KEZAZA-607461 format. One line per field, with one value per residue: residue number from 1; x, y, z of N, C-alpha, C, O in turn. Coordinates in steps of 0.2 Angstrom, whole numbers, m for minus. Layout:
BEGIN
resi NUM, ... .
neast X, ... .
nnorth Y, ... .
nup Z, ... .
caeast X, ... .
canorth Y, ... .
caup Z, ... .
ceast X, ... .
cnorth Y, ... .
cup Z, ... .
oeast X, ... .
onorth Y, ... .
oup Z, ... .
END
This chain:
BEGIN
resi 1, 2, 3, 4, 5, 6, 7, 8, 9, 10, 11, 12, 13, 14, 15, 16, 17, 18, 19, 20, 21, 22, 23, 24, 25, 26, 27, 28, 29, 30, 31, 32, 33, 34, 35, 36, 37, 38, 39, 40, 41, 42, 43, 44, 45, 46, 47, 48, 49, 50, 51, 52, 53, 54, 55, 56, 57, 58, 59, 60, 61, 62, 63, 64, 65, 66, 67, 68, 69, 70, 71, 72, 73, 74, 75, 76, 77, 78, 79, 80, 81, 82, 83, 84, 85, 86, 87, 88, 89, 90, 91, 92, 93, 94, 95, 96, 97, 98, 99, 100, 101, 102, 103, 104, 105, 106, 107, 108, 109, 110, 111, 112, 113, 114, 115, 116, 117, 118, 119, 120, 121, 122, 123, 124, 125, 126, 127, 128, 129, 130, 131, 132, 133, 134, 135, 136, 137, 138, 139, 140, 141, 142, 143, 144, 145, 146, 147, 148, 149, 150, 151, 152, 153, 154, 155, 156, 157, 158, 159, 160, 161, 162, 163, 164, 165, 166, 167, 168, 169, 170, 171, 172, 173, 174, 175, 176, 177, 178, 179, 180, 181, 182, 183, 184, 185, 186, 187, 188, 189, 190, 191, 192, 193, 194, 195, 196, 197, 198, 199, 200, 201, 202, 203, 204, 205, 206, 207, 208, 209, 210, 211, 212, 213, 214, 215, 216, 217, 218, 219, 220, 221, 222, 223, 224, 225, 226, 227, 228, 229, 230, 231, 232, 233, 234, 235, 236, 237, 238, 239, 240, 241, 242, 243, 244, 245, 246, 247, 248, 249, 250, 251, 252, 253, 254 .
neast 26, 30, 20, 19, 33, 33, 22, 31, 42, 35, 29, 43, 48, 40, 42, 55, 56, 48, 54, 66, 64, 59, 60, 54, 49, 49, 35, 28, 33, 37, 26, 17, 25, 25, 10, 11, 19, 15, 17, 29, 39, 39, 53, 60, 55, 56, 71, 72, 66, 76, 88, 83, 80, 92, 100, 95, 94, 107, 111, 102, 108, 120, 118, 110, 122, 134, 128, 125, 133, 139, 140, 151, 155, 143, 138, 145, 146, 130, 130, 137, 133, 119, 121, 127, 116, 105, 108, 108, 94, 89, 93, 84, 71, 62, 60, 53, 40, 30, 21, 19, 26, 21, 8, 15, 26, 12, 7, 19, 20, 8, 9, 21, 15, 5, 14, 23, 14, 9, 17, 24, 37, 45, 58, 61, 73, 90, 92, 103, 106, 115, 128, 144, 148, 139, 127, 134, 134, 119, 115, 123, 112, 100, 104, 106, 93, 84, 92, 89, 76, 75, 81, 73, 60, 56, 49, 47, 57, 66, 61, 59, 72, 74, 65, 73, 84, 81, 71, 79, 91, 95, 92, 89, 76, 81, 94, 93, 87, 97, 108, 101, 99, 114, 114, 104, 108, 117, 111, 103, 111, 117, 106, 105, 116, 116, 103, 107, 115, 109, 100, 89, 85, 78, 84, 81, 70, 73, 86, 78, 71, 79, 83, 72, 68, 81, 79, 68, 74, 83, 75, 67, 75, 81, 68, 66, 78, 77, 65, 65, 66, 50, 43, 48, 45, 30, 27, 32, 24, 12, 20, 22, 8, 3, 9, 5, m8, m5, 2, m11, m20, m13, m10, m25, m32, m25 .
nnorth m156, m156, m151, m137, m133, m134, m125, m112, m110, m109, m97, m89, m92, m82, m71, m68, m66, m54, m46, m45, m38, m24, m22, m26, m39, m46, m43, m49, m64, m62, m60, m71, m81, m80, m83, m96, m102, m102, m103, m100, m86, m69, m66, m76, m78, m66, m68, m81, m77, m69, m75, m83, m70, m66, m73, m74, m58, m57, m63, m57, m46, m49, m50, m39, m28, m35, m27, m15, 1, 6, 16, 18, 25, 32, 20, 13, 23, 20, 6, 7, 15, 9, m5, m5, 0, m8, m20, m13, m10, m22, m27, m21, m26, m31, m19, m7, m1, m6, 0, 13, 16, 13, 22, 32, 28, 24, 36, 41, 32, 33, 47, 45, 34, 43, 51, 45, 40, 51, 58, 55, 53, 48, 42, 35, 43, 46, 60, 70, 80, 83, 86, 74, 72, 78, 69, 58, 60, 62, 46, 40, 45, 41, 26, 25, 29, 19, 7, 5, 3, m8, m21, m20, m20, m23, m29, m21, m16, m16, m8, 3, 7, 9, 18, 30, 30, 33, 45, 53, 53, 53, 43, 31, 18, 6, 6, 11, 1, m8, m3, m4, m17, m21, m12, m20, m31, m30, m25, m36, m45, m39, m41, m55, m59, m54, m61, m75, m74, m76, m87, m86, m92, m104, m115, m128, m123, m111, m112, m122, m113, m100, m109, m109, m92, m87, m93, m87, m75, m75, m76, m66, m53, m56, m52, m40, m34, m35, m29, m16, 3, 7, m3, m8, 5, 4, m8, m6, 4, m4, m12, m3, m2, m11, m13, m2, m6, m16, m11, m2, m10, m14, m4, 0, m11, m17 .
nup 88, 74, 64, 72, 65, 53, 52, 55, 47, 34, 38, 38, 26, 19, 27, 25, 10, 10, 18, 12, 1, 4, 19, 35, 36, 50, 55, 48, 55, 68, 76, 69, 75, 89, 90, 86, 95, 110, 121, 129, 133, 128, 125, 124, 111, 103, 103, 97, 85, 77, 74, 59, 56, 55, 46, 35, 28, 27, 16, 7, 8, 3, m11, m13, m14, m22, m33, m31, m27, m15, 0, 10, 20, 27, 28, 37, 50, 52, 54, 68, 78, 76, 82, 94, 100, 97, 106, 119, 117, 117, 132, 138, 135, 144, 153, 149, 145, 132, 125, 127, 116, 105, 100, 98, 85, 76, 74, 67, 55, 51, 45, 36, 25, 20, 13, 5, m2, m11, m15, m29, m33, m24, m18, m31, m38, m33, m21, m15, m5, 7, 15, 15, 29, 35, 30, 38, 52, 52, 49, 59, 70, 66, 65, 80, 84, 77, 79, 93, 94, 87, 93, 105, 102, 88, 75, 59, 56, 46, 36, 42, 41, 29, 26, 31, 26, 14, 15, 22, 20, 6, m3, m18, m19, m19, m18, m4, 0, 1, 10, 19, 24, 27, 38, 47, 49, 58, 68, 72, 73, 87, 95, 95, 100, 113, 117, 117, 125, 137, 137, 129, 117, 105, 98, 91, 84, 77, 69, 57, 53, 50, 37, 27, 27, 22, 9, 6, 5, m3, m15, m15, m16, m28, m36, m34, m37, m50, m54, m50, m47, m45, m42, m30, m25, m23, m16, m4, 1, 3, 11, 24, 25, 29, 44, 46, 51, 61, 70, 75, 78, 90, 98, 99, 102, 113 .
caeast 30, 31, 15, 22, 39, 29, 21, 36, 46, 31, 31, 52, 50, 37, 45, 61, 55, 46, 61, 73, 60, 57, 59, 47, 47, 48, 28, 23, 38, 36, 18, 19, 29, 21, 5, 11, 22, 12, 17, 35, 40, 41, 61, 62, 50, 60, 79, 74, 68, 81, 92, 83, 79, 99, 104, 91, 95, 113, 109, 100, 114, 126, 114, 113, 129, 136, 124, 123, 136, 139, 142, 154, 157, 138, 134, 149, 141, 124, 131, 141, 128, 113, 123, 126, 109, 102, 111, 104, 87, 86, 94, 78, 66, 59, 62, 50, 32, 30, 11, 20, 31, 18, 7, 20, 24, 7, 8, 25, 19, 2, 13, 25, 12, 3, 19, 25, 7, 5, 25, 27, 44, 51, 63, 64, 80, 92, 94, 108, 107, 119, 136, 146, 148, 131, 125, 137, 129, 112, 116, 123, 108, 96, 106, 105, 85, 80, 93, 86, 70, 75, 82, 67, 53, 59, 45, 48, 65, 69, 55, 59, 78, 73, 64, 78, 89, 76, 67, 83, 101, 93, 94, 85, 72, 85, 103, 90, 85, 103, 112, 96, 99, 118, 113, 99, 112, 122, 106, 102, 118, 117, 101, 107, 121, 110, 97, 107, 118, 104, 95, 82, 85, 75, 86, 78, 64, 79, 90, 74, 67, 82, 85, 67, 69, 87, 76, 63, 77, 86, 68, 63, 82, 80, 63, 68, 86, 74, 58, 68, 62, 44, 39, 49, 42, 21, 28, 33, 17, 10, 22, 18, 0, 0, 12, 0, m14, m3, 0, m17, m23, m9, m13, m33, m35, m23 .
canorth m152, m156, m146, m131, m132, m132, m117, m108, m111, m105, m91, m88, m90, m77, m66, m66, m64, m46, m42, m45, m30, m16, m23, m26, m48, m46, m38, m58, m68, m63, m62, m78, m86, m77, m88, m104, m104, m96, m105, m97, m79, m66, m63, m80, m77, m61, m70, m87, m78, m63, m79, m83, m65, m64, m78, m71, m52, m57, m66, m52, m40, m51, m49, m30, m27, m35, m24, m8, 4, 7, 23, 15, 30, 32, 14, 12, 26, 19, 1, 6, 15, 5, m10, m5, 2, m16, m21, m8, m11, m30, m29, m16, m30, m31, m14, m2, m4, m4, 4, 19, 20, 11, 26, 35, 25, 22, 43, 43, 26, 35, 51, 41, 30, 47, 57, 40, 38, 58, 61, 47, 51, 48, 34, 33, 44, 49, 66, 69, 87, 85, 86, 70, 75, 78, 62, 53, 61, 59, 41, 38, 47, 37, 22, 22, 25, 12, 1, 3, 0, m17, m24, m17, m22, m26, m29, m15, m12, m13, m2, 10, 11, 10, 28, 35, 31, 37, 51, 58, 55, 53, 37, 28, 12, m1, 9, 10, m7, m11, m1, m4, m24, m20, m11, m24, m37, m28, m25, m43, m47, m38, m44, m62, m61, m52, m66, m80, m77, m75, m93, m84, m96, m110, m117, m131, m121, m106, m116, m123, m107, m100, m111, m105, m86, m88, m94, m79, m68, m74, m74, m59, m48, m56, m49, m31, m31, m35, m23, m10, 5, 7, m9, m6, 8, 0, m14, m4, 6, m12, m17, 1, m1, m18, m11, 2, m11, m21, m6, 1, m13, m16, 3, 0, m17, m21 .
caup 86, 68, 64, 73, 64, 47, 50, 57, 42, 29, 39, 38, 20, 20, 30, 20, 4, 11, 21, 4, m4, 7, 25, 38, 36, 55, 57, 50, 58, 76, 77, 68, 82, 95, 89, 86, 101, 113, 130, 126, 135, 124, 125, 119, 102, 99, 103, 92, 77, 76, 70, 53, 50, 53, 40, 30, 30, 23, 10, 4, 8, m2, m18, m17, m14, m28, m39, m29, m26, m6, 4, 14, 29, 27, 32, 43, 56, 54, 58, 74, 80, 76, 84, 100, 101, 98, 114, 123, 118, 119, 137, 140, 134, 150, 158, 145, 144, 124, 125, 128, 112, 99, 99, 92, 78, 74, 70, 61, 49, 42, 39, 30, 21, 17, 11, 0, m8, m13, m16, m32, m35, m18, m18, m36, m39, m29, m20, m13, m3, 13, 14, 16, 35, 38, 31, 41, 58, 52, 47, 65, 73, 68, 67, 88, 86, 74, 83, 102, 94, 83, 101, 110, 99, 80, 68, 54, 58, 40, 32, 46, 39, 22, 25, 32, 19, 6, 14, 25, 17, m1, m7, m19, m16, m22, m15, 3, 3, 2, 15, 26, 26, 30, 47, 50, 52, 64, 73, 73, 78, 94, 100, 96, 107, 119, 118, 117, 132, 142, 137, 124, 109, 104, 92, 85, 78, 74, 62, 51, 52, 45, 30, 24, 29, 19, 3, 5, 6, m11, m22, m12, m19, m35, m38, m31, m42, m59, m56, m50, m39, m44, m40, m22, m22, m21, m11, 4, 3, 4, 18, 30, 27, 35, 45, 51, 52, 65, 77, 77, 83, 98, 101, 101, 105, 117 .
ceast 32, 25, 17, 30, 37, 27, 25, 40, 40, 32, 38, 50, 47, 38, 52, 60, 52, 51, 64, 71, 62, 58, 52, 46, 46, 41, 27, 27, 36, 29, 15, 19, 28, 14, 6, 15, 22, 12, 25, 35, 41, 50, 63, 60, 56, 68, 79, 71, 72, 86, 90, 83, 88, 104, 100, 92, 101, 112, 107, 104, 117, 122, 115, 118, 134, 132, 124, 131, 135, 142, 147, 154, 149, 136, 140, 147, 136, 124, 133, 137, 121, 116, 123, 120, 104, 103, 108, 97, 85, 89, 84, 69, 60, 58, 57, 43, 32, 25, 13, 22, 27, 14, 9, 23, 20, 9, 12, 21, 13, 6, 19, 22, 9, 9, 22, 21, 9, 12, 26, 33, 49, 53, 62, 69, 83, 94, 100, 110, 112, 127, 140, 146, 140, 128, 126, 134, 122, 113, 117, 116, 101, 97, 103, 97, 82, 82, 90, 78, 71, 75, 77, 62, 55, 55, 46, 53, 68, 65, 57, 67, 76, 71, 67, 81, 88, 76, 73, 89, 99, 92, 87, 81, 79, 93, 98, 91, 93, 108, 107, 99, 107, 119, 109, 103, 116, 116, 104, 106, 119, 113, 104, 112, 119, 107, 100, 113, 115, 98, 89, 80, 83, 79, 84, 73, 68, 82, 86, 73, 71, 85, 79, 67, 75, 82, 74, 66, 80, 80, 67, 68, 83, 76, 65, 72, 82, 70, 61, 64, 55, 43, 42, 44, 33, 22, 30, 27, 12, 12, 19, 11, m2, 5, 6, m6, m12, m1, m4, m20, m20, m13, m20, m35, m33, m20 .
cnorth m151, m151, m137, m128, m130, m125, m112, m107, m108, m97, m85, m85, m84, m69, m65, m63, m56, m42, m41, m37, m24, m17, m24, m33, m48, m47, m46, m62, m68, m64, m70, m84, m86, m83, m95, m107, m100, m98, m102, m90, m76, m65, m68, m80, m73, m64, m75, m82, m71, m68, m79, m75, m63, m65, m72, m63, m52, m61, m61, m45, m40, m49, m42, m28, m28, m32, m18, m5, 8, 14, 20, 21, 31, 26, 11, 17, 24, 11, 1, 7, 11, m3, m9, m2, m3, m17, m19, m8, m17, m32, m24, m20, m29, m26, m8, m6, m1, m2, 12, 21, 19, 15, 30, 35, 26, 29, 45, 39, 31, 42, 48, 38, 39, 52, 51, 41, 45, 59, 55, 49, 52, 41, 32, 35, 47, 57, 66, 79, 88, 84, 79, 71, 76, 70, 56, 53, 60, 53, 37, 39, 42, 31, 21, 22, 20, 4, m2, m1, m6, m20, m24, m22, m25, m25, m22, m13, m10, m9, 4, 13, 12, 19, 31, 37, 36, 44, 58, 58, 53, 49, 36, 24, 7, 3, 8, 4, m10, m10, m3, m13, m26, m19, m15, m30, m35, m27, m30, m49, m48, m42, m51, m62, m60, m61, m72, m81, m76, m81, m93, m87, m102, m112, m122, m130, m114, m108, m117, m119, m101, m100, m107, m100, m86, m88, m90, m76, m68, m72, m66, m52, m49, m52, m42, m28, m29, m30, m17, m6, 8, 2, m8, m1, 6, m5, m10, 0, 1, m13, m12, 0, m7, m17, m5, m3, m15, m17, m1, m3, m16, m11, 1, m5, m20, m18 .
cup 79, 63, 65, 68, 57, 46, 51, 51, 36, 31, 41, 32, 19, 21, 25, 13, 5, 12, 16, 2, m1, 14, 29, 39, 44, 58, 55, 54, 64, 78, 75, 72, 86, 96, 91, 92, 108, 121, 132, 130, 129, 121, 123, 110, 100, 100, 96, 84, 75, 71, 62, 49, 50, 47, 33, 26, 25, 18, 4, 2, 1, m8, m20, m16, m18, m34, m37, m26, m18, m3, 10, 21, 30, 33, 40, 51, 57, 58, 65, 80, 82, 83, 92, 103, 103, 105, 118, 124, 119, 127, 141, 138, 140, 153, 157, 143, 135, 122, 125, 120, 105, 97, 93, 85, 75, 70, 65, 52, 46, 42, 35, 26, 17, 12, 5, m7, m13, m16, m23, m34, m31, m19, m25, m40, m34, m29, m15, m11, 2, 11, 16, 27, 38, 36, 35, 50, 59, 50, 56, 69, 73, 67, 76, 88, 85, 76, 88, 101, 91, 92, 105, 107, 93, 74, 67, 55, 50, 38, 36, 44, 31, 22, 27, 28, 12, 8, 18, 22, 10, m6, m12, m18, m15, m18, m7, 6, 5, 7, 20, 26, 29, 37, 50, 52, 58, 72, 76, 76, 86, 99, 99, 101, 114, 122, 120, 124, 137, 142, 130, 118, 107, 98, 87, 82, 74, 68, 56, 49, 46, 41, 25, 24, 24, 13, 1, 2, m2, m16, m22, m17, m25, m39, m37, m38, m49, m60, m55, m45, m40, m42, m33, m19, m18, m16, m5, 4, 6, 10, 24, 28, 30, 41, 50, 53, 61, 72, 79, 81, 90, 101, 103, 104, 112, 125 .
oeast 35, 28, 17, 32, 38, 29, 23, 43, 43, 34, 38, 50, 51, 37, 53, 63, 54, 52, 65, 75, 65, 58, 47, 41, 40, 40, 24, 23, 34, 28, 11, 15, 28, 13, 3, 14, 26, 9, 26, 29, 42, 53, 68, 63, 60, 72, 83, 73, 70, 88, 94, 84, 90, 108, 102, 89, 102, 118, 109, 103, 117, 126, 118, 119, 138, 133, 123, 134, 131, 147, 144, 153, 148, 133, 138, 146, 135, 120, 131, 137, 118, 113, 119, 119, 100, 100, 105, 94, 79, 87, 81, 64, 54, 52, 55, 42, 34, 25, 9, 20, 29, 15, 7, 24, 21, 12, 10, 20, 14, 6, 22, 26, 12, 6, 22, 23, 11, 12, 28, 34, 54, 49, 62, 70, 80, 97, 100, 114, 114, 129, 140, 142, 137, 126, 122, 133, 119, 107, 114, 113, 98, 92, 98, 94, 79, 79, 89, 75, 66, 70, 76, 60, 55, 57, 46, 53, 72, 66, 57, 68, 77, 74, 67, 83, 91, 80, 72, 92, 105, 91, 81, 83, 81, 96, 101, 94, 95, 112, 110, 103, 107, 122, 109, 101, 117, 117, 103, 106, 120, 114, 105, 112, 120, 109, 98, 114, 118, 92, 85, 75, 88, 78, 84, 71, 67, 80, 88, 73, 68, 88, 80, 64, 72, 81, 76, 64, 80, 81, 66, 66, 86, 78, 64, 71, 83, 71, 61, 60, 53, 39, 37, 40, 31, 18, 28, 23, 8, 8, 16, 8, m7, 5, 5, m8, m15, m1, m3, m22, m23, m17, m21, m39, m35, m17 .
onorth m146, m147, m132, m122, m124, m121, m107, m102, m103, m93, m79, m79, m80, m64, m59, m58, m52, m36, m35, m33, m19, m12, m22, m34, m51, m50, m49, m64, m74, m69, m74, m89, m92, m86, m99, m112, m97, m95, m103, m88, m79, m63, m68, m82, m76, m61, m74, m84, m68, m66, m76, m74, m59, m62, m68, m63, m48, m59, m61, m41, m37, m46, m39, m24, m25, m34, m14, m9, 12, 15, 21, 19, 29, 27, 7, 14, 26, 9, m4, 3, 9, m5, m12, m2, m3, m15, m23, m7, m18, m38, m26, m17, m27, m26, m4, m12, 4, m2, 16, 27, 22, 15, 31, 39, 29, 29, 48, 41, 33, 43, 51, 37, 40, 56, 54, 41, 43, 62, 50, 46, 54, 35, 26, 31, 50, 60, 62, 83, 94, 81, 80, 67, 74, 67, 52, 49, 58, 53, 33, 33, 40, 28, 18, 18, 16, m1, m8, m4, m10, m21, m29, m26, m32, m22, m18, m7, m5, m5, 10, 19, 18, 23, 36, 43, 40, 48, 64, 63, 51, 51, 38, 23, 5, m1, 4, 2, m12, m14, m4, m13, m32, m23, m15, m34, m39, m28, m29, m55, m53, m46, m53, m65, m63, m65, m75, m86, m75, m80, m97, m86, m106, m109, m122, m133, m112, m105, m115, m120, m99, m95, m104, m99, m83, m82, m88, m74, m63, m68, m61, m48, m44, m50, m39, m24, m24, m27, m13, m8, 12, 4, m6, m1, 7, m5, m13, m1, 2, m15, m14, 2, m7, m23, m5, m2, m17, m19, 3, m1, m19, m11, 1, m4, m24, m22 .
oup 77, 59, 62, 68, 55, 42, 49, 51, 32, 27, 44, 31, 17, 18, 23, 12, 0, 10, 15, 1, m4, 16, 27, 43, 45, 63, 59, 58, 66, 81, 79, 73, 89, 101, 95, 95, 111, 125, 138, 131, 124, 115, 120, 105, 97, 96, 92, 78, 71, 65, 58, 43, 46, 44, 29, 20, 21, 15, m2, m2, m4, m12, m24, m21, m18, m40, m42, m23, m17, m5, 15, 27, 36, 39, 44, 57, 62, 62, 68, 85, 88, 88, 96, 109, 107, 109, 121, 129, 122, 129, 146, 139, 139, 156, 162, 141, 132, 116, 123, 118, 100, 91, 87, 81, 70, 65, 60, 47, 40, 35, 31, 21, 12, 7, m1, m13, m19, m21, m21, m40, m32, m20, m26, m45, m30, m34, m11, m14, 2, 6, 22, 29, 43, 41, 36, 54, 64, 49, 59, 71, 78, 67, 77, 92, 89, 75, 89, 105, 91, 95, 109, 111, 94, 69, 71, 53, 48, 42, 33, 44, 29, 19, 24, 27, 8, 5, 18, 21, 7, m11, m10, m12, m10, m15, m3, 11, 10, 8, 25, 30, 32, 41, 56, 56, 62, 78, 82, 78, 89, 104, 104, 107, 119, 126, 125, 127, 142, 145, 128, 116, 108, 93, 80, 78, 68, 63, 50, 43, 41, 39, 20, 19, 19, 11, m4, m4, m6, m21, m26, m20, m28, m45, m43, m42, m52, m65, m60, m40, m35, m38, m29, m14, m12, m12, 0, 9, 10, 15, 28, 33, 33, 44, 56, 59, 66, 77, 84, 86, 94, 106, 109, 109, 116, 129 .
END
């Protein structure tokens, strides 16, 4: 058990670091946990990794919120929609075939990577071309979609949220990261409520992992705020590429 715990904590630290900068820490933490604890059902693994994700994301959100001005109307709409949808997604884990969803996600990710790479100004500055009402409506819509995804599948949710805040709502990368973290808290919390109520959380692993995820998040958020939008854009591309590889493997070889 000690060796398993050490490996899980190292994965949680790396996931927290990545997640604090551009999201997507679950792409490392969830597969690593599935690999290290293969004898547990997938729902139990999903429930367990949500706790370190929640605490790590909360630390990153706090650090961002101290330095970034938040759009509370957009944030509230996205948070409420994402929370409700994440509950539904967690409930649907055993009822929907992920193999149907993953090819669609893979295609979207490839388009995102190409657009971000060739558009050098993407996410470097804010471009708010929408009315407040339209921003709120779009935030609620995408909150529903991504919240459901987080409850159902999970990995990459932070990156998808950042993408929406940048590409759809016109935020820069730092502002998008700050808002995405708070929405991600809501989706993680909703999933934890469901999974813990059904006995799908291994607290003996989740709590130590949470400590290391928090440490990773602290250093990741500090680095992102120090380096600025250009650094986060590059990191975003790296994580999106890793996400593409992950989903491509799932689609083609599983």
